[in-house]
N, C-alpha and C positions, 0 to 999 in steps of 0.2 A: 436366652439366645433367640435371635430372630428366626423367622421361618426359613430364610435363605441359609442361615448358618446351620440350622438343623438339617436342611437338605444336603448341604455340602459336607456336613460332618459324617454322613453315611460312608463316603468314599474312603477315607483313611481307615475307618473301622473295618470295612469289608476287606480291604487290601492287606490288613495287618494280621489277620487270623487265618488258621487253616480251616479244614472242613468243620471241625467242632471247636467251640471256644475253649480256652484254657480252663475256665471255671467248670465247664461241663466235664472235661476230661478228669479233673481232680475229683469231682463228685463221683464220677463213675468208678475211679479206683477205690475210693472209700467204700462205695457200695459193693464192690467186688470182694472186699474183706468182710464187711459187716453182714451183708445179706445171707451168704451161705453159712456163716458161723451161727447166725441167729436161727436159721431154718434147721440146721443140724441139731442145735440145742433143743429146739422144740420137738423134733422127731425122736430124739433120744428119750425125752420125757414121756412121749406117747408110748414108746416101746413097740412090741410086736404087733400092735393093732394095725399097723400099716405095713404092707409087704415091701420087699426090696424094690419092686417096680414102682411103688408109690413114692418110696424114698428117692429113688433116682429121678422120677418125674419132677418132684418138688425142687430138687437141686438143679435140674436142667432148666426149670423155669427161672431160677435165680440167674443162671448164665444168660438166658435170653433177655431178661430185664436189664441186667448190667450192660450187655452189648448195646441195647437200644439207647441207654443213657450215656455211657462212656466211650463207646466205640471199640476199636481193635484191642488196645493194650488192656483196657479194663476187662474185656471179655476173656482174653487169654489168662489173666490173673485169676478171674472168677472161675474159669473152667478148670484150671489146675488145682485151685484150692477146693472146689466142689468135688472134683474127682478124688482128691486125696481124702477128704472127709468122708465121702461115700465108701471108699475102700476101707478106711480105718474103722468106721463105726457100724457099717451095715453089710459089707461083703465078707462072707466067711473066708478065712478065719477072722472074726471081728477083733478089733483093737490091735491089729497088726497091719502092716503095709503089704503083706503078701496077698496074692490073688490065687485062690485055690482052683477056680474053674476058668478055662480059656475064654469062655464067652464073656466073662466079666471084664476081661482086658478090653474087649470091644466097647464095653460100656464107658470105660474111661476115655478111649479114643473118641467115642461119639460125643462126649462132653466137649472136648477140645474142638472137634470138627464143627459142631453146632455153634459154638462161640465164634469161631472164625467166620463161618458163613453169615451169621446174623450181623456181626460187626462189619463185614464187607458191604452188606446191603445198607446198613446205617451210614457207613462212610460215603457210599455212592450217593445216597439221598441227600446227605448233608452237603456234599460237594456240589451237587446240582442246585440246591437252594442257595449256596454261597455264590455260585456263578450267576444265578438269576438275580440275586440281590445286588451283586456288583454291576451287572449289566444295567439294572434299573437305576442304580446310583449314577453310573456314567451317563446314561441317557438324560437324567434330570440335570446333571451338571452341565452337559453340553447344551441342553435346551436353555438353561438359565444364562449360560455364557452368550448364546446367540441373542437372547433378549437384551442382555446388557450391551452388546455391541450396537444394537439399534436404538438405544435410549438417548443418544445425543452427545453433548459435549463432555459429560462426566463418565462416558462409557469406559474409557481406559483405566482410570483409578478404580472404578467399580470392578472391572474385569480382574485387575491385579488383586484386589481384596478377596474376590471369590476364589481366585487361584490359591491364595494363601490359605484360606479356610478349607478348600477342597482337599489339599494334601497335608493338612495339619502342620503348616510351616509357621515359623515365627516372623518371617519377612519375605517379601518378593519385590523385585525391581525390574524395570525395563531399561536396558543399557544400550547406548549407541556409541560406536567407535568414533573418536574425533575425526579421523581421516583414515582412508584405506590402509595407509602405511604406518599409522600410529598405534601404539600399544596402550594409549590412554582411553578411558571410557567416560561418557557423560550419562548421568542418571536422568532419563526422560520423565519417569514417574516411579513411585515406590509406595509400598504398603507395609505396615508393621514397623517394629523398632529395629534399629541397626540394620537397615536394608543394605545388602551388598552393593558396593560401588564398582566392582569388577567381577568377571566370571571366576577368577581365582579365589575370591573370598566366599563364594557360595558353595553349598553342599551339592546343589544340582543346577545345571544351566543347560539351556537348549536354544538353538538358533531360531529367530523369528523373522528372518529375511536378511538382506544385505546389510552387514555391519550392525545388526540388531541381535541382542541376546536377552532372554528372560533368565534371571538368576534368582534362586530360592535358597533360603537358609532355614535350618531346623532339623532335618534328618535326611538320610539317603533315601532314594526311591528305587523300587523294583522295576523290572522290565515292563510290567503291565501298567504301572503308574506313569512311566515315561511315555507310553503310548498316548495316554490321556493328556499328559503335559504337551505332547506334540499337537494335539487338537487345540489346546489353549493357545499355543504359539501361532497356529494358523489363524485363529480368531483375532489375535493381536495384529498380525500382519494385515488381515483384511480390514480391520478397524483403521489402521494407519493409512492404508491405501484409500479407504473411503474418505477419511478426513482430508487427505491430500487432494483428492478429486473435488471435494466440496469447496476447499479453499480456492482451487483453480477455477471452478465454476462461478464462485462468488466474485472473484477478481475479474473474470471475463464479463459477468453481468454488470459490475460497476463500470468497467471500461466502456461497455456498450451503452449503458445509460448516460455516461459522461459524453460519449460521442453524439448520442441523440440530442442531449441537452445543448451541446455546443452548436450542432447544426441548426437546431431550432432557434437558439439565441442569435446566431448569425443571420438567419433568415428574417427573424423579427426585427433585429436591430437595423437590418438593411433597409427597412421601410419605416418602422414605427419611430425610431429615433431620428432618422434622416428627415422625415416629413416636418416635424415642428422646427427642427434646426434649419431646414431650407426656408420655411415660412419666416422665421425670425431674421434670417440672413437677408432675404428678399426685402423685408420691410425696412431693415436698417440701411441696406444699400440704396433703396429708393429715397429714404430721407436724406442721405448724404449726396444724392445726385444733384449737380448744379445745372443740369439741363432742363429740369422741370421745376416749376414754381407751384408749391403745394399750398392749398388753403389751410386755414386752421383746422377745419373739420377733417380734411383729408390727412393732415399731419397727426391729429389725435387718433384717427382710425388706424393708421400705420403703426403708431406707437402701441395702441391696444393690441393689434395683431402680434407685434413683436413680444409684448409682455405675456400674452396668452400662450404663445408658442414656447417661450422660454420657461414659463411655469409648468407647461405640459412636459417639456423636456426634463425639468428638474424632478417632477413627480415620477417619471419613468425611471430615471437614474436612481432615485431613492428607493423605488420598488425593487429594482435589481439588486441594490446593495443590501436591503433588508432580507431579501430572499437568500442571498449568498450568506449572510450572517446566520440565518435560520439553519441552513444546510450544514454549516460548520459548527453550530452550537455556540456561536460567539455573541448572540443577541442578549442584551441585558434587560431583565424584567424587574420592574419596581412594583412590589406587591403592596397594596394599600386598600383601605376601605372606600368603596365607591357606591354612589347612588345613580342608577341608570337614568333617572329623569334629569339629572344634572349633566350627563354626558351627551344627551341627544342634541341640545342646542348647538354646541360646536360642530357636531356632525352635519347638521342641516346647514349651518353657515358655510362649511367647506363644500357642500354640494352645489351651492350657488342658487340661481333662480329656480332650477328644477325641484328644489326642496319643497316648494310650495305645493307640489302635487302629492307629497307624502302625508298620510294620515297617521298621527301618533296617538295611541290609545293605551296608556300605561295605568295599571291599578294604583290607587292612592296608597295602599298598604304594602307596596312592593318592598321586600327586605333588601338590605345592602348586600353587595357582593365583594369579593376580593379580586384584585387584578391590577394591571397597569393602565392608567387612564389613557395615555397616549396610544398604546397598542389597541385598546378597545375602540377608541375613536377611529383609528386607522382601519381596523377591520370592518367597522360599521359603515364607513364611507364607501369601501369597496363593495360590500354586500348590498347596501341600499342603492348605490349607484348602478349596480348590476340589475337590480329589480326595476329601476326606472328605465333603463335601456330596453328591457324586454317587456315592459307594460304597453300593450296596444293602446293607441289613442282612442278616447271615447269610452273606455271601459273603467271598471272600478280601479282607483289608484292604489299604489302599494300601501300597505298598512304595517305599522310597527307596533307590536304589543308584547306583553310579557306575562309570565305566570310562575309562581313558586312550585318547585317539585322536590319534596323532602329536603335534602341539604343542598339543593341547587336552585338556580333561577334560570328559566329558559326565556330568551329574548327571540321573538319570532318576527321575521321580515317576510311578509306575505305579498306575493304578486299574483295577478290573474292573467298571465301571459300564456304562451303555448305550453309551458312546462318542459320537462326533460324526461325522456324515457328512463326507467330504472337502469337499463343496460349502459346508458351513457353517463350516469351520475358520478361514477368514479373519475371520469375523464375531465370533468369540469374543475377538479382540484389539481390537475396536472399543469405545470407551467406551459405557457405558449399554446393553450387550448382556448378557442373562442367559439364554442358551440352556438349556432344560431345567429351569430353576428353577420350582417350582410354588408357592412361598410368597414373602412379602415380607421375609424375614429375610436375603436374600442381599446386601443393600446396593445401592450405586449401579451395580453391574455394571462397575466400572472396574478390578477387581483384576488380571485378566490383561493388560489394556491397560497398566496401570501397571507390572506385572512385566516385560513385554517391553521397555518403555521403559527401565526401570532396568538390565536386563541389557545391552541394546544400548549404553547409555551407558558401560558398562565394557568394551566391545569384544567382548561375547558375543552369543549368540542364544538365543531361546526358541521352539522349534518343536513342534507336536503330531505324534504318530504313533499308529498302531493298536497296541493291546495284543494280543498273541497270545491267542486264546480270547475276545476281546471286551473293550472298554474303551478308555481313552485313556491314552497315555504322553506326558507333557510332558518334553522334553529341554532341559535348561539347559546350554548349552555355554559354557565359560569358557577363556581362554588360560592355558597353563602358565606358571608362574613361571620365567623363564630362569635365575635364579641358583641355584635348588635342583634344576632338572632337568638341568643340564649335568654 
C-alpha cells in the first residue's frame, strides 16, 4: 500500500473501534479467568507461609493487571472471581463461601471497587488516546486533501480516490444533476468499481454545492465520519470553483491576446502591406499612362519596382499565412536527412546582393541533421536577414558557423551590432515587434516569431545569446540524424 493509502487507512480504523480494541478486550477477559485461577493455585500450594493479607494483595494485583489490559468488564469479572476464590480458599471458614468476620466483607467489596476504579482510569486514558489518534488522522487526511486540491488537472480524481480510501469505501463518485428540475444525474468523475450513478444507489451521500453530490458505496458512516466527509465536500466545491475561475481566466487571456494580435495585425497591415501594394500600383499605372513617353531604361526601372513590390507583398502574405498555420497546428513538416552546407547556398541566393557580406565558416566534419529543408531555409533567411539589417556598416560582417553538441547541432548566426538587452529578448519572438528598427522596410516584424515557430515544429530551438565583444548571436539548434551519426 502506498504511503497515502497507509495515511488514509488510519481514519476508518480509528472511527470503527471503541476506547479499547476488540482483541484487547477479549484478551482481558481471558486474563480475568486465567490469572486469578493460576495465582490461587500457587497460593494454595504455598500454604500458610503467606498470610491472608498477602493472599488478598496477590489477587488484588491480578485485578489491577486485568483492568489495565482489558478495561471495565474484564476488571469486573476478575474482581468477582478473585473475591470468590479468596473467600473460598483463604477467608475462614475456608472452602466455603461464608464469611465469618464482617471486615472480610469489605475485602470483597474492595476488590470490586479497585477493579472498577482502575478500569475507569484505563478507559479514560484509552478514550483520550483514541480521540488524539482520530484527530491526527483527520488532520493528515485534510492536509493531504488540500495538497491534492492544489496539484492541478488531476486533483479531482485524486481527491475522490483519497476519499474512498479514507472512509474504507468500495467506490466514490461526484454527481451533477442534469438540470435543476431533473431527477437524472451525470457522473462527473468516479473512483473504484461500480461507482454509484445517483444518490439513491449510494450508502452515503453529501451535497458539494448547487446540484452537486458526493456519493459513496461500501458501508454506512457515523456522525463523526460525516463531519470529515463534509470537509471533503467543501474541498471538492473549492476545486470546482477554482477550475471554473481558471477556465474563465484562460478564456479571458486568449481573448485579450487575440484582441492584441488583431490590433497589431491591423496596424501593421495598414502600412506594411499597403506600401508595396501602393508602389506596385503606382509603377503599373505609370506604365499604362498614355500621357508620358517612357524610355526603355525608365520602363525597365518601373517594371523592376513593380516586381520587387509584388515580391515583397507575396513574402509578407506568405509569412502571415505560415504564422497562422503554426498557431493552429496546421503546418506540415517533412522530416528528412539534411546537410547544413547544402542548405546555405539557397539561403544566400534568396538574400540577394546583401548575402555577399555574410561570412560562412562551417566545419568540414559537421554531421547531418533531421528537419524540413524548406522550413530551415525559410528560418535562416529571416535570421540572417535580421543580422544583416542590424550589422553596422564598417564593422565585422555577420558570421554563420556551426558546432555539434551531443545529439544536436547548433547553427550560430553571429552579428556585432548593438545587441539586445536580456529583458527585451522575449519580445523579439513576438509577432509585430521590431526592436531597434528605425525605418519601415523591416516588414511586419514577424520574421523571428515565424523562424522560432518553424524551428520548433521540427523539434529544434531558436535562442538568442550575447556575442563576445558586443552584438547578438542567434543559436538554431537541430537534432542529429540518427542514421548518419551512428
